[in-house]
PAKE-556431 format. One line per field, with one value per residue (C-alpha): chain; x, y, z; residue number from 1; residue in one letter. Coordinates in steps of 0.2 Angstrom, whole numbers, plus 5000, padded with zeros to 4 digits. Example, Ala and Ser with C-alpha at 12.3 -4.5 7.8 and 13.67 -1.06 7.14 Angstrom:
// residues 2
chaine <- [A  A]
px <- [5062  5068]
py <- [4978  4995]
pz <- [5039  5036]
num <- [1  2]
residu <- [A  S]
END
This chain:
// residues 386
chaine <- [A  A  A  A  A  A  A  A  A  A  A  A  A  A  A  A  A  A  A  A  A  A  A  A  A  A  A  A  A  A  A  A  A  A  A  A  A  A  A  A  A  A  A  A  A  A  A  A  A  A  A  A  A  A  A  A  A  A  A  A  A  A  A  A  A  A  A  A  A  A  A  A  A  A  A  A  A  A  A  A  A  A  A  A  A  A  A  A  A  A  A  A  A  A  A  A  A  A  A  A  A  A  A  A  A  A  A  A  A  A  A  A  A  A  A  A  A  A  A  A  A  A  A  A  A  A  A  A  A  A  A  A  A  A  A  A  A  A  A  A  A  A  A  A  A  A  A  A  A  A  A  A  A  A  A  A  A  A  A  A  A  A  A  A  A  A  A  A  A  A  A  A  A  A  A  A  A  A  A  A  A  A  A  A  A  A  A  A  A  A  A  A  A  A  A  A  A  A  A  A  A  A  A  A  A  A  A  A  A  A  A  A  A  A  A  A  A  A  A  A  A  A  A  A  A  A  A  A  A  A  A  A  A  A  A  A  A  A  A  A  A  A  A  A  A  A  A  A  A  A  A  A  A  A  A  A  A  A  A  A  A  A  A  A  A  A  A  A  A  A  A  A  A  A  A  A  A  A  A  A  A  A  A  A  A  A  A  A  A  A  A  A  A  A  A  A  A  A  A  A  A  A  A  A  A  A  A  A  A  A  A  A  A  A  A  A  A  A  A  A  A  A  A  A  A  A  A  A  A  A  A  A  A  A  A  A  A  A  A  A  A  A  A  A  A  A  A  A  A  A  A  A  A  A  A  A  A  A  A  A  A  A  A  A  A  A  A  A  A  A  A  A  A  A  A  A  A  A  A  A  A  A  A  A  A  A]
px <- [4495  4509  4517  4499  4496  4513  4509  4492  4499  4513  4500  4512  4509  4518  4505  4512  4529  4521  4512  4528  4537  4523  4524  4541  4558  4559  4561  4573  4591  4602  4608  4590  4585  4580  4585  4570  4560  4559  4542  4548  4564  4553  4541  4554  4564  4548  4543  4561  4560  4543  4549  4564  4554  4539  4543  4549  4539  4528  4528  4512  4514  4501  4514  4533  4535  4529  4545  4558  4559  4572  4577  4591  4601  4616  4615  4617  4605  4598  4588  4577  4565  4552  4554  4563  4577  4571  4578  4575  4556  4545  4537  4519  4514  4504  4515  4529  4526  4536  4543  4551  4562  4569  4582  4585  4600  4602  4618  4629  4633  4616  4602  4589  4599  4598  4615  4610  4596  4593  4578  4577  4564  4564  4551  4547  4534  4547  4547  4562  4571  4569  4569  4574  4583  4583  4590  4594  4604  4614  4629  4642  4635  4637  4622  4620  4608  4609  4600  4603  4593  4594  4593  4590  4607  4623  4626  4629  4618  4621  4619  4627  4627  4637  4638  4653  4651  4669  4682  4700  4704  4701  4692  4674  4661  4648  4652  4640  4645  4636  4641  4632  4640  4625  4622  4623  4640  4642  4657  4654  4661  4655  4661  4655  4655  4637  4622  4615  4631  4631  4614  4620  4636  4629  4610  4609  4617  4608  4591  4594  4602  4597  4580  4572  4578  4570  4554  4554  4556  4542  4553  4548  4558  4568  4585  4575  4571  4581  4585  4577  4593  4602  4588  4587  4605  4603  4587  4593  4588  4570  4568  4556  4559  4546  4548  4551  4565  4573  4573  4581  4594  4599  4600  4611  4622  4625  4631  4643  4654  4652  4667  4666  4672  4658  4645  4651  4651  4634  4628  4636  4627  4610  4612  4615  4599  4589  4596  4593  4580  4593  4605  4594  4590  4609  4612  4601  4611  4621  4638  4647  4645  4650  4666  4679  4673  4655  4659  4671  4658  4644  4655  4658  4639  4634  4648  4636  4622  4631  4630  4640  4653  4647  4654  4643  4628  4631  4631  4615  4606  4607  4607  4591  4590  4592  4579  4567  4570  4566  4549  4544  4549  4537  4539  4529  4541  4555  4544  4540  4558  4563  4550  4555  4574  4569  4560  4575  4587  4576  4570  4552  4536  4533  4515  4517  4504  4514  4499  4498  4501  4518  4511  4505  4521  4532  4522  4523  4542  4544  4535  4546  4562  4555  4552  4569  4579  4593  4608  4617  4609  4625  4643  4649  4639  4649  4645  4636  4649  4668]
py <- [5317  5321  5304  5296  5307  5302  5283  5284  5295  5283  5269  5255  5241  5248  5243  5226  5233  5244  5229  5218  5233  5234  5216  5218  5210  5194  5178  5170  5171  5181  5165  5160  5177  5176  5190  5202  5199  5213  5219  5219  5229  5242  5244  5246  5259  5268  5270  5276  5289  5295  5297  5307  5320  5321  5338  5346  5359  5355  5362  5358  5357  5351  5348  5347  5363  5372  5365  5367  5367  5361  5368  5367  5383  5382  5363  5364  5359  5374  5371  5385  5387  5400  5395  5406  5400  5387  5374  5356  5353  5339  5341  5335  5331  5318  5321  5310  5294  5292  5304  5320  5333  5350  5362  5379  5389  5408  5416  5422  5438  5442  5433  5437  5426  5406  5398  5380  5368  5350  5340  5321  5308  5290  5278  5262  5256  5250  5231  5220  5233  5241  5259  5270  5286  5300  5317  5333  5347  5363  5369  5382  5381  5362  5352  5334  5320  5305  5288  5273  5257  5250  5231  5219  5211  5220  5227  5244  5251  5269  5282  5299  5313  5328  5345  5355  5374  5376  5364  5365  5366  5349  5342  5336  5347  5332  5315  5300  5287  5270  5257  5240  5226  5214  5201  5215  5221  5238  5250  5264  5281  5293  5310  5324  5343  5345  5335  5336  5329  5316  5310  5311  5301  5288  5287  5269  5272  5289  5280  5266  5275  5293  5294  5285  5299  5312  5302  5301  5320  5322  5328  5314  5315  5329  5325  5316  5333  5333  5351  5353  5360  5344  5333  5341  5340  5321  5320  5333  5322  5321  5340  5347  5365  5376  5378  5396  5393  5380  5392  5406  5395  5388  5406  5411  5396  5400  5417  5410  5407  5424  5432  5447  5446  5458  5447  5432  5441  5447  5430  5423  5437  5433  5415  5422  5432  5416  5407  5390  5385  5389  5379  5364  5366  5368  5351  5343  5349  5338  5345  5335  5349  5364  5373  5374  5392  5387  5372  5383  5396  5384  5375  5392  5395  5378  5378  5390  5378  5361  5356  5340  5333  5323  5307  5309  5313  5296  5287  5295  5290  5272  5276  5268  5278  5294  5290  5285  5302  5311  5303  5315  5330  5345  5345  5332  5330  5325  5312  5305  5305  5296  5283  5279  5277  5267  5255  5253  5251  5238  5229  5230  5238  5249  5255  5273  5287  5302  5313  5309  5322  5323  5313  5299  5299  5298  5283  5274  5278  5270  5254  5253  5255  5241  5231  5234  5234  5247  5239  5250  5247  5249  5243  5261  5263  5263  5248  5251  5243  5242]
pz <- [4603  4591  4591  4589  4574  4566  4569  4560  4546  4542  4542  4548  4561  4576  4589  4591  4595  4609  4616  4617  4626  4639  4643  4651  4646  4636  4647  4634  4637  4625  4617  4613  4605  4587  4575  4571  4556  4543  4549  4567  4562  4552  4567  4580  4570  4566  4584  4588  4574  4580  4597  4591  4582  4593  4600  4584  4575  4560  4543  4533  4514  4502  4489  4489  4479  4495  4503  4489  4470  4458  4441  4428  4425  4413  4415  4434  4447  4456  4472  4480  4494  4499  4517  4529  4541  4553  4565  4561  4558  4553  4536  4536  4518  4508  4493  4500  4510  4526  4539  4532  4540  4535  4541  4533  4538  4537  4532  4546  4536  4531  4540  4526  4515  4515  4517  4518  4516  4521  4517  4522  4521  4528  4520  4529  4516  4503  4502  4505  4515  4533  4526  4512  4517  4504  4506  4496  4502  4498  4508  4503  4485  4484  4480  4486  4483  4494  4495  4507  4507  4524  4523  4537  4534  4536  4519  4510  4497  4494  4480  4480  4468  4471  4461  4466  4465  4459  4452  4447  4429  4421  4436  4435  4444  4445  4453  4455  4467  4469  4482  4484  4494  4492  4478  4465  4470  4463  4465  4453  4450  4436  4432  4421  4419  4424  4427  4410  4403  4416  4410  4392  4395  4407  4403  4409  4426  4429  4425  4436  4451  4451  4443  4457  4469  4459  4458  4477  4478  4466  4451  4439  4423  4429  4420  4406  4399  4383  4376  4359  4351  4356  4350  4334  4331  4333  4323  4310  4295  4302  4303  4290  4287  4278  4260  4261  4273  4262  4248  4258  4265  4247  4241  4255  4254  4236  4240  4253  4238  4229  4221  4232  4250  4255  4248  4257  4273  4270  4267  4283  4292  4284  4291  4308  4307  4303  4318  4324  4310  4297  4307  4307  4288  4284  4293  4280  4265  4254  4256  4243  4230  4241  4239  4253  4256  4258  4269  4281  4283  4286  4299  4308  4308  4314  4328  4338  4338  4339  4358  4355  4342  4327  4335  4350  4338  4330  4347  4353  4337  4344  4362  4369  4385  4376  4363  4378  4386  4369  4369  4383  4372  4371  4353  4344  4329  4341  4349  4332  4327  4343  4342  4324  4330  4345  4335  4323  4338  4347  4332  4340  4336  4350  4355  4362  4362  4354  4358  4376  4390  4399  4414  4403  4392  4408  4414  4397  4396  4413  4407  4392  4403  4414  4398  4390  4407  4411  4403  4390  4373  4362  4364  4365  4381  4398  4409  4425  4436  4437]
num <- [1  2  3  4  5  6  7  8  9  10  11  12  13  14  15  16  17  18  19  20  21  22  23  24  25  26  27  28  29  30  31  32  33  34  35  36  37  38  39  40  41  42  43  44  45  46  47  48  49  50  51  52  53  54  55  56  57  58  59  60  61  62  63  64  65  66  67  68  69  70  71  72  73  74  75  76  77  78  79  80  81  82  83  84  85  86  87  88  89  90  91  92  93  94  95  96  97  98  99  100  101  102  103  104  105  106  107  108  109  110  111  112  113  114  115  116  117  118  119  120  121  122  123  124  125  126  127  128  129  130  131  132  133  134  135  136  137  138  139  140  141  142  143  144  145  146  147  148  149  150  151  152  153  154  155  156  157  158  159  160  161  162  163  164  165  166  167  168  169  170  171  172  173  174  175  176  177  178  179  180  181  182  183  184  185  186  187  188  189  190  191  192  193  194  195  196  197  198  199  200  201  202  203  204  205  206  207  208  209  210  211  212  213  214  215  216  217  218  219  220  221  222  223  224  225  226  227  228  229  230  231  232  233  234  235  236  237  238  239  240  241  242  243  244  245  246  247  248  249  250  251  252  253  254  255  256  257  258  259  260  261  262  263  264  265  266  267  268  269  270  271  272  273  274  275  276  277  278  279  280  281  282  283  284  285  286  287  288  289  290  291  292  293  294  295  296  297  298  299  300  301  302  303  304  305  306  307  308  309  310  311  312  313  314  315  316  317  318  319  320  321  322  323  324  325  326  327  328  329  330  331  332  333  334  335  336  337  338  339  340  341  342  343  344  345  346  347  348  349  350  351  352  353  354  355  356  357  358  359  360  361  362  363  364  365  366  367  368  369  370  371  372  373  374  375  376  377  378  379  380  381  382  383  384  385  386]
residu <- [M  L  A  R  W  F  I  S  A  L  L  L  P  V  A  S  V  A  V  V  A  A  E  G  P  A  T  T  S  P  A  E  E  K  P  P  T  L  A  E  A  K  A  K  Q  Q  V  E  S  L  T  E  V  A  K  L  P  I  I  N  A  R  Q  I  S  E  V  F  S  L  A  L  R  D  N  D  L  V  L  S  T  K  L  T  A  T  D  E  S  V  V  R  T  D  A  I  P  G  L  S  R  I  R  V  M  A  S  Q  L  D  P  T  Q  I  A  G  F  E  F  S  N  V  D  Y  S  A  P  D  V  V  A  V  H  T  S  I  G  V  A  A  G  Q  V  S  L  F  R  Q  Y  E  H  L  E  D  E  T  H  T  I  Q  L  I  Q  H  P  D  A  A  D  G  E  P  R  V  M  L  Y  V  Q  I  T  G  P  E  K  V  N  L  K  R  A  A  N  N  V  V  E  L  R  R  L  Y  P  A  E  V  T  K  Y  V  D  P  I  F  R  T  L  K  Q  D  G  F  L  A  R  I  E  P  R  L  A  W  Q  V  F  A  D  A  Y  Q  P  P  D  D  L  Q  S  Q  V  R  T  I  V  A  Q  L  D  A  D  Q  F  R  E  R  E  R  A  S  A  D  L  E  K  L  G  E  P  A  A  L  T  V  M  R  L  D  R  S  K  L  S  D  E  Q  A  A  R  I  D  A  F  L  A  K  F  K  L  I  P  D  S  E  V  A  R  L  R  T  E  R  D  F  L  L  D  C  L  N  S  D  E  A  A  I  R  Q  A  A  L  K  S  L  Q  Q  V  T  G  K  E  I  Q  F  D  L  A  G  N  S  E  S  R  L  A  A  I  G  R  L  R  D  Q  F  G  T  A  P  A  T  Q  S  S  T  P  A  T  E]
END
């Protein structure tokens, strides 16, 4: 009964394979045997997979968040689960098509603590390939995402993202590997200090190779969530501070050049109290008439709020994929600034509903990515292959 349920749940034509098997061995000689068609290869492998998991326990989940959840903490991927330790089990869910399995490992030192986690999915419904294998796991603090496209022909098509818990000084903590031996021929390796930086440095590559993994895992737009502080650093000229804040900042900036050291220190402290809104306001100032003392104190204040150097800001202002990510910001003003910049970069009038909800915005962003393609938009972007 279990195998029969799986077959109906996956909705793939495996009955023809069963009939062929029941009719006995083929009468043709090995030399006359034809290679299997894509449909036959899909069906055969699916039957084998169903047989393999037929006796495994089943975990029912209405949505993937009942199995695991992903978050960003200090720009790192963090995976958590509410499940207790379990041997390999089948995950029965309508959230992700195909056959999913899970294994949750308890710590040997403390059985109440989770030491490892594995979730894998194989989807036979994808066109042009036998199957798509997707997995995410955590072991010894290392987070790994993996995807393999299994082709009928003998070729390699794998994507792997690894986040190391520790790295030696000067060594990257996050690595992205892509290897494709088919017509596309890709041998790519990208490194960064964290996944957020990886996305910022290589938006085209992450969009093309990593984002589909997150979409499969029902984490659509996961790495496309631009931190507002970063966005406002890029779009500082579009920030419109309230009049009273502008007045406060102008008064404080004037006091940064006061004759008395104590007054200059008090003005610096007043800027600190105003925080990020003051930083965004100061970024808009015309600094050509400021004294060296004022400029130095402003630089010291802004250093706490600048996430990236000015050279990177200039690049991101014309980085198409970054601007597309900003279209899904929770702040309407950031979406508006991003759309304006995107239209300037592409030279096209872009229809985009700035007032739409996150789901509709993500769908529209996906259509724009399909329209523009994933090639880097500027000469400063890193090519997707090497």
